[in-house]
VEXDREN-965976 format. One record per residue (C-alpha): residue in three letters; y, z, x; residue number from 1. Coordinates in nm, 2 decimals. Layout:
BEGIN
+------+--------+--------+--------+------+
! resn !  north !     up !   east ! resi !
+------+--------+--------+--------+------+
!  ala !      Y !      Z !      X !  NUM !
...
+------+--------+--------+--------+------+
END
This chain:
BEGIN
+------+--------+--------+--------+------+
! resn !  north !     up !   east ! resi !
+------+--------+--------+--------+------+
!  met !   0.95 !  -0.92 !  -1.67 !    1 !
!  asp !   0.82 !  -0.66 !  -1.92 !    2 !
!  met !   0.95 !  -0.31 !  -1.90 !    3 !
!  ile !   0.70 !  -0.02 !  -1.89 !    4 !
!  asp !   0.75 !   0.25 !  -2.15 !    5 !
!  pro !   0.64 !   0.58 !  -1.98 !    6 !
!  ser !   0.52 !   0.70 !  -2.31 !    7 !
!  glu !   0.27 !   0.42 !  -2.35 !    8 !
!  pro !  -0.05 !   0.34 !  -2.17 !    9 !
!  val !  -0.01 !   0.10 !  -1.87 !   10 !
!  ser !  -0.21 !  -0.22 !  -1.83 !   11 !
!  thr !  -0.33 !  -0.33 !  -1.49 !   12 !
!  gly !  -0.10 !  -0.63 !  -1.52 !   13 !
!  lys !   0.21 !  -0.42 !  -1.55 !   14 !
!  leu !   0.10 !  -0.19 !  -1.26 !   15 !
!  leu !   0.04 !  -0.49 !  -1.04 !   16 !
!  ala !   0.38 !  -0.63 !  -1.13 !   17 !
!  ala !   0.53 !  -0.30 !  -1.01 !   18 !
!  leu !   0.33 !  -0.33 !  -0.69 !   19 !
!  asp !   0.44 !  -0.69 !  -0.63 !   20 !
!  trp !   0.81 !  -0.59 !  -0.66 !   21 !
!  ile !   0.77 !  -0.29 !  -0.43 !   22 !
!  tyr !   0.57 !  -0.50 !  -0.18 !   23 !
!  ala !   0.85 !  -0.76 !  -0.16 !   24 !
!  lys !   1.11 !  -0.49 !  -0.11 !   25 !
!  ser !   0.90 !  -0.32 !   0.16 !   26 !
!  leu !   0.91 !  -0.65 !   0.36 !   27 !
!  glu !   1.28 !  -0.71 !   0.30 !   28 !
!  gly !   1.39 !  -0.35 !   0.35 !   29 !
!  phe !   1.69 !  -0.17 !   0.20 !   30 !
!  lys !   2.03 !  -0.09 !   0.35 !   31 !
!  gly !   1.98 !   0.18 !   0.60 !   32 !
!  ile !   1.60 !   0.19 !   0.55 !   33 !
!  asp !   1.37 !   0.00 !   0.78 !   34 !
!  ser !   1.15 !  -0.28 !   0.66 !   35 !
!  ala !   0.78 !  -0.30 !   0.73 !   36 !
!  his !   0.86 !  -0.56 !   1.00 !   37 !
!  glu !   1.11 !  -0.33 !   1.17 !   38 !
!  ile !   0.88 !  -0.03 !   1.17 !   39 !
!  ala !   0.59 !  -0.24 !   1.31 !   40 !
!  asn !   0.81 !  -0.38 !   1.59 !   41 !
!  glu !   0.94 !  -0.03 !   1.68 !   42 !
!  tyr !   0.58 !   0.11 !   1.72 !   43 !
!  met !   0.45 !  -0.20 !   1.90 !   44 !
!  asn !   0.71 !  -0.13 !   2.16 !   45 !
!  thr !   0.58 !   0.22 !   2.24 !   46 !
!  lys !   0.31 !   0.30 !   2.49 !   47 !
!  gly !  -0.06 !   0.29 !   2.44 !   48 !
!  thr !  -0.31 !   0.07 !   2.27 !   49 !
!  arg !  -0.25 !  -0.09 !   1.93 !   50 !
!  lys !  -0.47 !   0.18 !   1.77 !   51 !
!  glu !  -0.28 !   0.46 !   1.94 !   52 !
!  gln !   0.05 !   0.30 !   1.83 !   53 !
!  thr !  -0.08 !   0.28 !   1.47 !   54 !
!  asp !  -0.20 !   0.64 !   1.48 !   55 !
!  arg !   0.15 !   0.75 !   1.57 !   56 !
!  leu !   0.30 !   0.55 !   1.29 !   57 !
!  ile !   0.06 !   0.71 !   1.04 !   58 !
!  arg !   0.14 !   1.06 !   1.18 !   59 !
!  trp !   0.51 !   0.98 !   1.13 !   60 !
!  gln !   0.45 !   0.88 !   0.77 !   61 !
!  val !   0.25 !   1.20 !   0.70 !   62 !
!  thr !   0.49 !   1.44 !   0.87 !   63 !
!  lys !   0.83 !   1.28 !   0.82 !   64 !
!  ala !   0.83 !   1.06 !   0.51 !   65 !
!  gly !   0.73 !   1.35 !   0.28 !   66 !
!  thr !   1.03 !   1.56 !   0.39 !   67 !
!  ser !   1.29 !   1.29 !   0.47 !   68 !
!  gly !   1.45 !   1.33 !   0.13 !   69 !
!  leu !   1.41 !   0.97 !   0.03 !   70 !
!  val !   1.65 !   0.90 !  -0.25 !   71 !
!  thr !   1.53 !   0.66 !  -0.52 !   72 !
!  gly !   1.88 !   0.53 !  -0.57 !   73 !
!  ser !   1.92 !   0.45 !  -0.20 !   74 !
!  leu !   1.59 !   0.27 !  -0.20 !   75 !
!  gly !   1.72 !   0.04 !  -0.48 !   76 !
!  leu !   1.42 !   0.14 !  -0.69 !   77 !
!  ile !   1.65 !   0.20 !  -0.99 !   78 !
!  ser !   1.68 !  -0.18 !  -1.01 !   79 !
!  met !   1.31 !  -0.23 !  -1.05 !   80 !
!  pro !   1.24 !  -0.50 !  -1.31 !   81 !
!  val !   0.93 !  -0.30 !  -1.42 !   82 !
!  thr !   1.01 !   0.06 !  -1.51 !   83 !
!  val !   0.81 !   0.31 !  -1.32 !   84 !
!  pro !   0.89 !   0.69 !  -1.28 !   85 !
!  ala !   1.11 !   0.74 !  -0.98 !   86 !
!  asn !   0.87 !   0.97 !  -0.79 !   87 !
!  val !   0.58 !   0.73 !  -0.84 !   88 !
!  ala !   0.79 !   0.43 !  -0.73 !   89 !
!  ser !   0.91 !   0.62 !  -0.42 !   90 !
!  val !   0.56 !   0.71 !  -0.30 !   91 !
!  met !   0.43 !   0.35 !  -0.38 !   92 !
!  tyr !   0.71 !   0.22 !  -0.16 !   93 !
!  val !   0.64 !   0.46 !   0.13 !   94 !
!  gln !   0.26 !   0.39 !   0.13 !   95 !
!  ile !   0.28 !   0.01 !   0.08 !   96 !
!  arg !   0.54 !  -0.02 !   0.35 !   97 !
!  met !   0.32 !   0.18 !   0.59 !   98 !
!  ile !   0.01 !  -0.04 !   0.51 !   99 !
!  ala !   0.21 !  -0.36 !   0.55 !  100 !
!  ala !   0.35 !  -0.24 !   0.89 !  101 !
!  ile !   0.00 !  -0.17 !   1.01 !  102 !
!  ala !  -0.11 !  -0.52 !   0.90 !  103 !
!  ile !   0.18 !  -0.67 !   1.09 !  104 !
!  met !   0.08 !  -0.47 !   1.40 !  105 !
!  gly !  -0.27 !  -0.62 !   1.36 !  106 !
!  gly !  -0.12 !  -0.97 !   1.39 !  107 !
!  his !  -0.16 !  -1.06 !   1.02 !  108 !
!  asn !   0.08 !  -1.26 !   0.80 !  109 !
!  val !   0.19 !  -1.03 !   0.53 !  110 !
!  arg !   0.34 !  -1.32 !   0.34 !  111 !
!  asp !  -0.01 !  -1.45 !   0.28 !  112 !
!  asp !  -0.14 !  -1.35 !  -0.07 !  113 !
!  arg !  -0.48 !  -1.27 !   0.08 !  114 !
!  ile !  -0.33 !  -1.01 !   0.32 !  115 !
!  lys !  -0.12 !  -0.87 !   0.03 !  116 !
!  ala !  -0.44 !  -0.82 !  -0.17 !  117 !
!  leu !  -0.59 !  -0.64 !   0.12 !  118 !
!  val !  -0.28 !  -0.42 !   0.15 !  119 !
!  tyr !  -0.32 !  -0.33 !  -0.22 !  120 !
!  ala !  -0.69 !  -0.26 !  -0.16 !  121 !
!  cys !  -0.59 !   0.00 !   0.10 !  122 !
!  leu !  -0.42 !   0.20 !  -0.17 !  123 !
!  thr !  -0.76 !   0.28 !  -0.32 !  124 !
!  gly !  -0.84 !   0.48 !   0.00 !  125 !
!  asn !  -1.21 !   0.53 !   0.07 !  126 !
!  ala !  -1.30 !   0.32 !  -0.24 !  127 !
!  ile !  -1.19 !   0.01 !  -0.06 !  128 !
!  lys !  -1.55 !  -0.09 !   0.03 !  129 !
!  asp !  -1.64 !  -0.11 !  -0.33 !  130 !
!  val !  -1.33 !  -0.31 !  -0.41 !  131 !
!  leu !  -1.41 !  -0.56 !  -0.14 !  132 !
!  lys !  -1.79 !  -0.56 !  -0.15 !  133 !
!  asp !  -1.81 !  -0.91 !  -0.29 !  134 !
!  thr !  -1.56 !  -1.07 !  -0.04 !  135 !
!  gly !  -1.77 !  -1.06 !   0.27 !  136 !
!  ile !  -1.50 !  -0.84 !   0.44 !  137 !
!  val !  -1.64 !  -0.53 !   0.61 !  138 !
!  ile !  -1.39 !  -0.26 !   0.68 !  139 !
!  gly !  -1.40 !  -0.12 !   1.04 !  140 !
!  thr !  -1.50 !  -0.44 !   1.20 !  141 !
!  lys !  -1.29 !  -0.73 !   1.33 !  142 !
!  leu !  -1.10 !  -0.88 !   1.04 !  143 !
!  ala !  -1.18 !  -1.24 !   1.14 !  144 !
!  thr !  -0.94 !  -1.52 !   1.05 !  145 !
!  lys !  -1.24 !  -1.71 !   0.90 !  146 !
!  ser !  -1.33 !  -1.43 !   0.67 !  147 !
!  ile !  -0.96 !  -1.41 !   0.55 !  148 !
!  glu !  -0.95 !  -1.79 !   0.50 !  149 !
!  asn !  -1.26 !  -1.77 !   0.29 !  150 !
!  ile !  -1.08 !  -1.56 !   0.03 !  151 !
!  ser !  -1.01 !  -1.80 !  -0.26 !  152 !
!  ala !  -0.73 !  -1.77 !  -0.51 !  153 !
!  lys !  -1.00 !  -1.67 !  -0.77 !  154 !
!  thr !  -1.12 !  -1.39 !  -0.54 !  155 !
!  ile !  -0.76 !  -1.26 !  -0.49 !  156 !
!  val !  -0.73 !  -1.23 !  -0.87 !  157 !
!  ala !  -1.06 !  -1.05 !  -0.89 !  158 !
!  ile !  -0.96 !  -0.81 !  -0.61 !  159 !
!  asn !  -0.63 !  -0.73 !  -0.77 !  160 !
!  gln !  -0.80 !  -0.67 !  -1.11 !  161 !
!  lys !  -1.04 !  -0.43 !  -0.94 !  162 !
!  ile !  -0.75 !  -0.25 !  -0.77 !  163 !
!  gly !  -0.55 !  -0.22 !  -1.08 !  164 !
!  phe !  -0.84 !  -0.10 !  -1.28 !  165 !
!  arg !  -0.94 !   0.16 !  -1.02 !  166 !
!  leu !  -0.59 !   0.29 !  -0.98 !  167 !
!  leu !  -0.55 !   0.33 !  -1.35 !  168 !
!  thr !  -0.90 !   0.47 !  -1.43 !  169 !
!  lys !  -0.94 !   0.72 !  -1.14 !  170 !
!  phe !  -0.73 !   0.97 !  -1.34 !  171 !
!  gly !  -0.73 !   0.81 !  -1.67 !  172 !
!  glu !  -0.97 !   0.68 !  -1.94 !  173 !
!  lys !  -1.08 !   0.34 !  -2.07 !  174 !
!  gly !  -0.87 !   0.14 !  -1.83 !  175 !
!  ala !  -0.53 !   0.28 !  -1.91 !  176 !
!  val !  -0.33 !   0.59 !  -1.82 !  177 !
!  asn !   0.01 !   0.73 !  -1.88 !  178 !
!  leu !   0.23 !   0.64 !  -1.57 !  179 !
!  trp !   0.32 !   1.00 !  -1.52 !  180 !
!  lys !  -0.04 !   1.07 !  -1.44 !  181 !
!  ile !  -0.06 !   0.81 !  -1.16 !  182 !
!  val !   0.13 !   1.04 !  -0.92 !  183 !
!  pro !  -0.18 !   1.23 !  -0.79 !  184 !
!  leu !  -0.35 !   0.89 !  -0.72 !  185 !
!  val !  -0.09 !   0.69 !  -0.53 !  186 !
!  gly !   0.05 !   0.97 !  -0.32 !  187 !
!  gly !   0.10 !   1.29 !  -0.51 !  188 !
!  val !   0.47 !   1.37 !  -0.54 !  189 !
!  ile !   0.48 !   1.74 !  -0.59 !  190 !
!  gly !   0.81 !   1.91 !  -0.57 !  191 !
!  gly !   0.96 !   1.60 !  -0.41 !  192 !
!  thr !   0.71 !   1.58 !  -0.13 !  193 !
!  ile !   0.44 !   1.32 !  -0.06 !  194 !
!  asp !   0.08 !   1.43 !  -0.06 !  195 !
!  ala !   0.02 !   1.42 !   0.31 !  196 !
!  thr !  -0.36 !   1.42 !   0.28 !  197 !
!  thr !  -0.37 !   1.11 !   0.06 !  198 !
!  thr !  -0.12 !   0.93 !   0.28 !  199 !
!  lys !  -0.33 !   1.00 !   0.58 !  200 !
!  val !  -0.64 !   0.87 !   0.42 !  201 !
!  ile !  -0.46 !   0.55 !   0.31 !  202 !
!  gly !  -0.31 !   0.51 !   0.66 !  203 !
!  asn !  -0.65 !   0.55 !   0.83 !  204 !
!  val !  -0.81 !   0.30 !   0.58 !  205 !
!  ala !  -0.53 !   0.05 !   0.67 !  206 !
!  arg !  -0.59 !   0.10 !   1.04 !  207 !
!  lys !  -0.96 !   0.04 !   1.00 !  208 !
!  thr !  -0.89 !  -0.27 !   0.79 !  209 !
!  phe !  -0.62 !  -0.43 !   1.01 !  210 !
!  ile !  -0.64 !  -0.27 !   1.36 !  211 !
!  asp !  -0.99 !  -0.14 !   1.45 !  212 !
!  asp !  -1.13 !  -0.43 !   1.64 !  213 !
!  pro !  -1.18 !  -0.51 !   2.02 !  214 !
!  val !  -0.88 !  -0.75 !   2.03 !  215 !
!  his !  -0.62 !  -0.48 !   1.98 !  216 !
!  asn !  -0.77 !  -0.19 !   2.17 !  217 !
+------+--------+--------+--------+------+
END
């Protein structure tokens, strides 16, 4: 897999390659660090409705993850086949793992490429409606199995392209941005802490996407 030179503009393809690696690792977990499945199971065994459980998970990510002293080396991020700045990779991992855990709590198969595309879409925060507007999926309503099954391979590619483009252009120009400038977008690592506001927005979007329906309340 191609390496990313931090001094060069980044293509959407290389950014998505980084996301794919981090997504796989968030499902597998690292030594001493819970996977998305383990986090989901932990919170599903707490009291309250699925929405209440998810809200607690999001609060934990906002209040604890940013100050837990996550070490890039312990996460194994130094072995990434696509070179991404350590702080960017760390926050990507934290947020993608959170979204995937929420999807699992909603009863969704996170090994399905269609669900993975929706997880990535959540990274765009409140812009997710624009990203998914041509898919027939409406955020905040029941995510029906039929609507997921109707997402074709071609649509997945289109969604991912939109996500990559939006992530790169929000703080960049003409579809490419230096990787160091991605930090404010995907979480905002400032002084080693995660931007709690952005993480909360992404968590709430994930809950609305995967949890907010009558079945789990």
